Wavefront OBJ file of the C-alpha trace (Angstrom):
o trace
v -12.950 -33.245 -20.334
v -15.046 -34.686 -23.304
v -13.482 -35.528 -26.647
v -15.997 -33.179 -28.481
v -15.898 -30.076 -26.492
v -14.240 -28.130 -29.056
v -16.421 -29.552 -31.614
v -18.796 -26.283 -32.900
v -21.557 -29.131 -33.305
v -21.335 -29.638 -29.625
v -21.221 -25.933 -28.669
v -23.436 -24.674 -25.717
v -25.129 -21.458 -25.494
v -26.829 -19.909 -22.704
v -30.433 -18.833 -23.210
v -32.952 -17.178 -21.028
v -36.098 -19.117 -20.468
v -39.386 -17.302 -20.053
v -43.305 -18.319 -20.176
v -45.912 -16.921 -22.256
v -49.294 -18.549 -21.056
v -48.312 -22.409 -21.167
v -45.427 -22.419 -23.723
v -41.492 -21.606 -22.739
v -39.657 -19.456 -25.064
v -35.813 -18.964 -25.013
v -33.690 -15.962 -26.043
v -30.082 -15.592 -26.692
v -28.771 -14.543 -22.992
v -26.477 -11.976 -24.722
v -29.392 -10.070 -25.889
v -30.700 -9.454 -22.465
v -29.679 -6.529 -20.621
v -31.719 -6.471 -17.646
v -34.963 -7.951 -16.341
v -37.450 -5.686 -14.543
v -40.617 -5.742 -12.742
v -43.628 -4.454 -14.917
v -44.375 -0.592 -14.659
v -46.666 1.513 -15.845
v -45.872 2.512 -19.427
v -46.596 5.897 -21.554
v -48.984 5.107 -23.954
v -48.484 5.839 -27.680
v -51.338 7.202 -29.590
v -52.351 4.982 -32.771
v -50.129 2.141 -31.754
v -50.822 -1.311 -32.355
v -52.493 -3.143 -29.290
v -49.156 -5.336 -28.380
v -46.985 -2.276 -28.126
v -47.729 -1.051 -24.647
v -46.020 2.308 -24.902
v -42.582 3.529 -23.525
v -40.756 3.663 -20.524
v -37.706 6.287 -19.581
v -34.854 3.901 -18.892
v -31.707 5.668 -17.555
v -32.760 8.960 -20.007
v -33.543 6.133 -22.934
v -36.912 5.961 -24.332
v -37.609 2.304 -24.550
v -40.344 0.656 -26.463
v -42.258 -2.204 -24.629
v -44.093 -4.936 -26.425
v -46.289 -7.176 -24.806
v -45.213 -10.615 -26.475
v -48.428 -12.074 -24.711
v -50.495 -10.050 -27.120
v -48.254 -10.054 -29.996
v -48.146 -14.006 -29.937
v -52.098 -14.211 -29.717
v -52.470 -15.241 -26.017
v -56.046 -14.430 -24.311
v -56.327 -12.570 -21.453
v -52.701 -11.317 -20.358
v -52.695 -10.489 -16.904
v -50.526 -8.353 -15.165
v -49.328 -9.818 -11.445
v -46.309 -9.777 -9.511
v -44.852 -12.468 -11.975
v -45.043 -10.360 -14.727
v -41.613 -8.838 -15.870
v -40.156 -6.904 -18.585
v -37.175 -8.215 -20.253
v -34.921 -5.595 -21.528
v -33.479 -6.790 -24.723
v -30.466 -4.967 -26.643
v -30.737 -6.315 -30.513
v -29.096 -4.809 -33.475
v -28.280 -1.845 -31.122
v -31.964 -1.164 -30.183
v -32.909 -1.278 -26.827
v -36.549 -3.077 -26.241
v -38.480 -4.140 -23.324
v -40.780 -7.492 -23.986
v -43.417 -8.059 -21.271
v -43.745 -11.650 -20.383
v -45.567 -13.983 -18.063
v -42.753 -15.027 -15.879
v -39.020 -15.608 -16.313
v -37.999 -18.984 -15.356
v -34.009 -19.743 -15.755
v -31.023 -19.556 -17.784
v -30.553 -22.891 -19.845
v -27.652 -23.978 -21.726
v -28.428 -25.543 -25.320
v -26.237 -27.342 -27.371
v -26.351 -26.399 -31.159
v -27.016 -30.650 -31.900
v -30.111 -30.364 -29.356
v -32.037 -27.740 -31.531
v -34.550 -29.116 -33.996
v -36.274 -27.655 -36.678
v -39.685 -25.809 -36.296
v -42.353 -27.864 -37.862
v -43.763 -26.488 -41.118
v -47.143 -25.203 -40.049
v -49.919 -23.112 -42.172
v -48.268 -20.629 -44.792
v -50.108 -17.935 -43.102
v -48.550 -18.257 -39.556
v -45.385 -16.262 -39.759
v -42.722 -18.576 -37.879
v -39.785 -16.803 -39.489
v -38.620 -15.595 -35.957
v -38.427 -18.896 -34.539
v -34.928 -20.330 -34.963
v -35.885 -23.976 -33.652
v -37.133 -25.953 -30.738
v -35.262 -27.983 -28.021
v -36.532 -29.986 -25.042
v -34.588 -29.190 -21.742
v -35.442 -31.033 -18.615
v -38.704 -31.849 -20.242
v -39.719 -28.571 -21.031
v -40.456 -27.799 -25.141
v -38.351 -24.513 -25.675
v -39.259 -22.238 -28.567
v -36.240 -20.320 -29.475
v -37.049 -16.792 -30.658
v -34.668 -14.775 -33.173
v -35.362 -11.455 -31.307
v -33.326 -9.738 -34.225
v -35.681 -11.231 -36.711
v -38.492 -10.331 -34.743
v -37.885 -6.761 -34.132
v -36.973 -6.351 -37.739
v -40.510 -7.759 -38.762
v -41.680 -5.350 -36.152
v -40.048 -2.225 -37.532
v -38.701 -1.444 -34.227
v -35.032 -2.055 -35.265
v -35.738 -0.077 -38.692
v -37.367 3.208 -36.617
v -34.182 2.992 -34.377
v -31.996 3.197 -37.143
v -34.145 6.242 -38.402
v -33.855 8.106 -35.082
v -30.266 7.848 -34.841
v -29.600 8.715 -38.543
l 1 2 3 4 5 6 7 8 9 10 11 12 13 14 15 16 17 18 19 20 21 22 23 24 25 26 27 28 29 30 31 32 33 34 35 36 37 38 39 40 41 42 43 44 45 46 47 48 49 50 51 52 53 54 55 56 57 58 59 60 61 62 63 64 65 66 67 68 69 70 71 72 73 74 75 76 77 78 79 80 81 82 83 84 85 86 87 88 89 90 91 92 93 94 95 96 97 98 99 100 101 102 103 104 105 106 107 108 109 110 111 112 113 114 115 116 117 118 119 120 121 122 123 124 125 126 127 128 129 130 131 132 133 134 135 136 137 138 139 140 141 142 143 144 145 146 147 148 149 150 151 152 153 154 155 156 157 158 159 160 161
């Protein structure tokens, strides 16, 4: 037992780590509903390029966002490593296409560093910090903030109202 085990500054939380190109990102494991292989989606007319379409997941229509395109990566390729992380965020279920899922990592709140301030035209509001785990720099995504920016959570609440 460590003396600081109950100290909130040292509280560790679990995150799912995944790759987008050369970068590694993490999302709160509590927001992850399941991980699926990539499957064909039903395209939506006039949707932004990064919204791949929708899938029917156990009688629920789930929008699928290609995070690789959304974050400006070139040439997002689909192969056996490509996966969809099904996330449940603020009551909205969405799928996020990523290059590969790597592992579950534990990150203590005192291991999280602030994101450096970058050009003002770069929207980093959905990046809550960075952490280094096993020599990997992990970018921490706030999916609730990201999806609110994307208006997907707002659309979901309109649908259920």
